[in-house]
C-alpha positions in Angstrom: 133.0 92.0 89.9 136.4 93.3 91.5 137.1 96.7 93.3 137.9 98.8 90.5 134.4 97.8 88.4 132.7 98.4 92.2 134.2 101.7 92.3 133.7 102.8 88.5 130.0 101.9 88.9 129.6 104.6 92.2 132.1 107.1 90.3 129.6 107.3 87.3 126.8 107.2 88.8 128.1 110.1 91.3 129.2 112.1 87.6 125.2 111.9 86.2 124.1 113.1 90.1 122.7 109.8 91.3 121.4 109.6 95.1 122.6 106.6 96.6 122.7 104.3 100.4 123.5 100.9 100.4 121.2 98.3 102.3 122.9 95.8 105.0 121.8 93.5 107.4 125.7 93.9 109.1 126.2 89.6 109.2 129.2 88.2 109.3 129.0 88.4 104.5 128.0 91.6 105.1 130.7 93.5 105.6 132.5 93.2 102.1 130.5 95.2 101.5 130.6 97.5 103.6 134.7 98.1 103.8 134.5 98.2 100.1 132.2 100.8 100.0 134.0 102.4 102.7 136.6 102.7 100.5 135.2 103.8 97.6 133.2 106.4 99.9 132.7 105.9 103.8 129.8 109.2 102.8 127.3 107.2 101.1 124.5 106.6 103.6 124.3 102.8 104.9 120.2 102.0 105.7 120.1 99.1 109.6 116.3 98.0 109.1 116.5 97.4 112.7 113.5 95.5 113.0 112.7 95.7 116.6 114.3 91.5 116.4 117.8 92.0 115.3 119.7 89.3 117.9 121.5 91.6 120.4 125.1 91.3 118.6 124.0 92.0 115.7 123.5 95.4 117.0 126.9 94.9 118.3 128.2 94.2 115.7 126.5 97.2 113.9 127.8 100.0 115.9 131.4 98.3 116.5 132.1 98.1 112.4 130.6 102.3 112.0 133.4 102.8 114.3 136.5 100.6 112.2 135.0 101.8 108.8 133.2 105.3 110.1 130.2 104.9 107.9 127.3 106.6 108.3 124.8 104.5 109.4 120.9 104.8 109.7 118.1 103.0 111.5 114.9 102.4 109.3 112.4 101.2 111.9 108.8 100.0 110.8 105.8 103.3 111.9 103.4 100.8 113.5 104.1 100.2 116.9 105.1 96.7 117.5 101.9 96.5 119.5 99.8 96.7 116.8 102.0 93.6 115.6 99.6 90.5 116.3 97.0 88.6 115.1 93.6 88.5 116.2 95.0 86.2 119.0 97.3 88.2 120.5 100.1 86.4 119.3 103.1 88.6 117.3 103.1 88.3 113.5 106.4 87.0 113.3 105.3 83.9 115.0 101.9 83.5 112.5 102.7 84.9 110.2 106.4 86.6 109.0 105.8 87.2 105.8 103.8 89.7 106.6 105.9 90.8 109.8 108.5 91.2 107.3 106.4 93.6 105.0 106.5 95.8 107.6 109.7 95.6 108.9 111.7 94.9 106.6 110.4 96.3 102.9 107.8 99.4 104.6 110.3 101.3 106.1 112.3 101.3 102.9 109.6 103.2 100.4 110.8 106.8 101.9 114.4 105.8 101.3 113.5 104.2 98.1 111.2 107.4 97.1 114.6 109.8 97.5 117.7 107.6 96.1 117.9 107.2 92.9 120.6 103.8 92.9 120.7 101.2 96.0 123.6 98.7 96.3 123.0 96.0 97.8 124.9 92.7 98.6 122.6 89.7 97.7 124.9 86.9 96.1 123.6 84.5 92.8 125.2 81.5 95.0 122.6 82.3 98.5 118.9 81.9 96.3 117.1 81.1 93.0 115.2 84.3 93.9 119.2 85.8 93.6 119.7 83.7 91.0 118.0 85.0 88.6 119.0 88.8 88.8 121.6 91.4 86.8 123.9 92.9 88.3 121.0 96.3 87.7 116.8 96.0 88.3 114.3 98.2 89.0 112.6 99.3 91.7 110.0 100.9 92.8 110.0 104.9 91.8 112.5 104.0 89.5 115.3 103.4 91.9 117.6 101.7 90.3 119.0 97.9 92.5 122.6 98.2 92.5 124.2 94.3 92.5 128.0 94.7 92.8 128.4 91.5 94.7 126.1 89.4 92.4 129.0 87.2 91.2 130.8 86.9 94.4 131.3 82.7 96.1 131.4 82.6 99.3 134.6 81.3 99.2 135.3 84.8 97.6 133.5 86.4 100.8 136.1 84.4 102.9 139.6 85.1 101.0 138.7 89.2 101.7 138.0 88.9 105.6 140.8 86.6 105.6 142.6 89.2 103.2 141.7 92.5 105.3 141.5 90.4 108.9 137.9 91.6 108.7 136.4 90.6 112.2 133.4 88.1 111.6 129.9 88.5 113.6 129.4 87.5 117.0 127.6 84.7 116.0 128.8 83.3 113.1 131.3 80.7 116.1 128.1 80.0 117.2 127.0 78.4 113.6 125.0 81.6 112.9 125.4 81.5 109.4 122.9 83.8 107.7 121.9 85.7 110.7 118.5 87.6 110.7 115.4 88.3 113.3 115.2 86.5 115.8 112.6 84.7 117.1 113.3 83.4 113.2 117.0 82.2 112.9 118.5 78.9 113.3 122.0 77.6 113.6 123.5 75.9 109.5 121.2 73.2 109.3 123.3 70.3 106.4 124.9 73.0 105.5 122.0 75.0 103.7 123.3 78.3 105.3 119.2 79.6 103.6 117.7 76.9 105.8 118.1 77.8 109.1 116.0 80.7 108.4 112.4 80.6 108.8 113.1 77.4 109.3 109.7 74.2 108.7 107.8 76.3 106.7 108.1 77.3 102.7 110.1 80.9 102.5 113.5 81.8 101.4 113.3 85.4 101.3 112.3 88.6 103.2 110.6 90.3 99.9 113.5 93.4 100.6 115.1 90.7 97.0 111.2 90.3 95.7 109.1 92.6 96.7 110.9 95.7 95.8 111.9 94.2 92.2 110.0 95.3 89.0 109.2 93.0 87.9 109.6 91.7 84.1 
């Protein structure tokens, strides 16, 4: 979608009285959607899913972008304290059950937000994973909330071209080879040119659940 098409969609949602929100992981690839939203309406709340396991550089980058783009950023955190996020052997769940860790720290915190808002602006791209390739521009999520995917047909090359054109900053870890940045314990540097392979290395896992559990099954 072009900037004008994204703007038209957002204005249509607004005209229909819909409440909109954005989620962002504040990676280098996230900055394009954040910049576009800031140009259209910087009052739209940006929910930062703060798992408590993020790289310090990500939190610093989030604060930098919030100030530069004048964004309304709200932290979304798990209601389950880290002291209770352990298995029967005392290991933190990211080491023994990463799916449940993602559920507690990424999926569950979105429940009250999805219940309150009508449209979730989400920056997934079809070229990232097979799951995302099968998505449409609009999908239904929980509580009847519409997922709007304005970046779905953008490629990695499109993202970097936009960043160059608008002279946008990059995540501090991008230059160090971290091209898909999630929680610190579950992220490595890029492996064999596959961005997503650097997440949950060695596991049969490419999604945290936001784009699987929070999409209405067809």
